[in-house]
C-alpha positions as CSV (number, residue, x, y, z in Angstrom):
1,X,61.5,104.1,156.7
2,X,65.2,103.8,156.8
3,X,67.3,104.4,153.7
4,X,69.0,101.4,152.1
5,X,72.7,101.2,152.8
6,X,75.5,100.2,150.5
7,X,78.2,97.6,151.6
8,X,80.5,100.5,152.6
9,X,77.9,101.8,155.1
10,X,76.8,104.9,153.2
11,X,73.2,105.5,152.5
12,X,72.0,105.0,148.9
13,X,70.4,108.0,147.2
14,X,66.8,107.3,146.2
15,X,66.1,107.4,142.5
16,X,63.7,110.1,141.5
17,X,60.5,108.5,140.4
18,X,59.5,109.1,136.9
19,X,56.1,110.5,136.3
20,X,53.6,108.0,134.9
21,X,52.9,108.7,131.3
22,X,49.4,108.0,130.2
23,X,49.2,106.6,126.7
24,X,47.9,109.0,124.2
25,X,45.2,107.4,122.0
26,X,46.3,109.4,119.0
27,X,49.9,108.5,119.3
28,X,49.5,104.9,118.2
29,X,47.2,105.9,115.3
30,X,49.8,108.4,114.1
31,X,52.4,105.7,114.2
32,X,50.1,103.4,112.3
33,X,49.4,106.0,109.6
34,X,53.1,106.8,109.3
35,X,53.8,103.1,108.8
36,X,51.1,102.7,106.2
37,X,52.3,105.7,104.3
38,X,55.3,103.7,103.2
39,X,54.8,102.3,99.7
40,X,56.0,98.8,100.5
41,X,53.6,98.5,103.4
42,X,50.7,99.7,101.3
43,X,51.5,97.2,98.5
44,X,51.7,94.4,101.0
45,X,48.2,95.3,102.4
46,X,46.8,95.4,98.8
47,X,48.3,92.0,98.2
48,X,46.8,90.6,101.4
49,X,43.4,92.0,100.5
50,X,43.6,90.5,97.0
51,X,44.7,87.2,98.4
52,X,41.8,87.1,100.9
53,X,39.2,88.2,98.3
54,X,40.3,85.6,95.7
55,X,41.1,82.6,97.8
56,X,38.3,82.5,100.4
57,X,34.9,81.7,99.1
58,X,33.0,84.3,101.2
59,X,29.6,83.6,99.7
60,X,29.6,80.1,101.3
61,X,30.4,81.4,104.8
62,X,27.9,82.3,107.5
63,X,27.7,85.8,108.7
64,X,30.2,85.7,111.6
65,X,33.1,83.9,109.7
66,X,32.5,86.2,106.7
67,X,32.7,89.3,109.0
68,X,35.8,88.0,110.7
69,X,37.5,87.6,107.3
70,X,36.2,90.8,105.7
71,X,36.6,93.3,108.5
72,X,40.4,93.3,108.6
73,X,40.3,94.0,104.8
74,X,38.1,97.1,105.5
75,X,40.6,98.3,108.1
76,X,43.5,97.7,105.7
77,X,41.7,99.7,102.9
78,X,41.2,102.6,105.3
79,X,44.9,102.5,106.2
80,X,45.9,102.4,102.5
81,X,43.8,105.5,101.9
82,X,45.2,107.3,104.9
83,X,48.7,106.4,103.9
84,X,48.1,107.7,100.4
85,X,46.8,111.0,101.8
86,X,49.8,111.3,104.0
87,X,52.2,110.7,101.1
88,X,50.3,113.2,98.9
89,X,49.9,116.0,101.4
90,X,53.3,115.5,103.0
91,X,51.8,115.6,106.5
92,X,49.4,113.4,108.5
93,X,45.7,114.1,108.9
94,X,44.5,115.0,112.4
95,X,44.0,112.2,114.9
96,X,40.3,112.6,114.9
97,X,40.1,112.1,111.2
98,X,42.4,109.1,111.4
99,X,40.2,107.6,114.1
100,X,37.0,108.3,112.1
101,X,38.4,106.7,109.0
102,X,39.6,103.6,110.9
103,X,36.2,102.9,112.5
104,X,34.0,103.7,109.5
């Protein structure tokens, strides 16, 4: 394979290839907890949960629509608790605990 040439006839230096970084599953959870530890974000999630609970008549819904409405509220509640723990302790819980709280 020949090297690519510039208009002046000199060979171009190849750029060093960057190593492919595999995404760390704990990294996005850490970012999410760090974001939810901000008081304004926590209050917005509480307001969204209250809005959903008081405006959508969940008792009249079938199982699947009720689950689709209620499950994001459960996740928001877990994030509020993890954010409060992060604010209180001054550091984040370990990634395995964050993952366990978010899927429970």
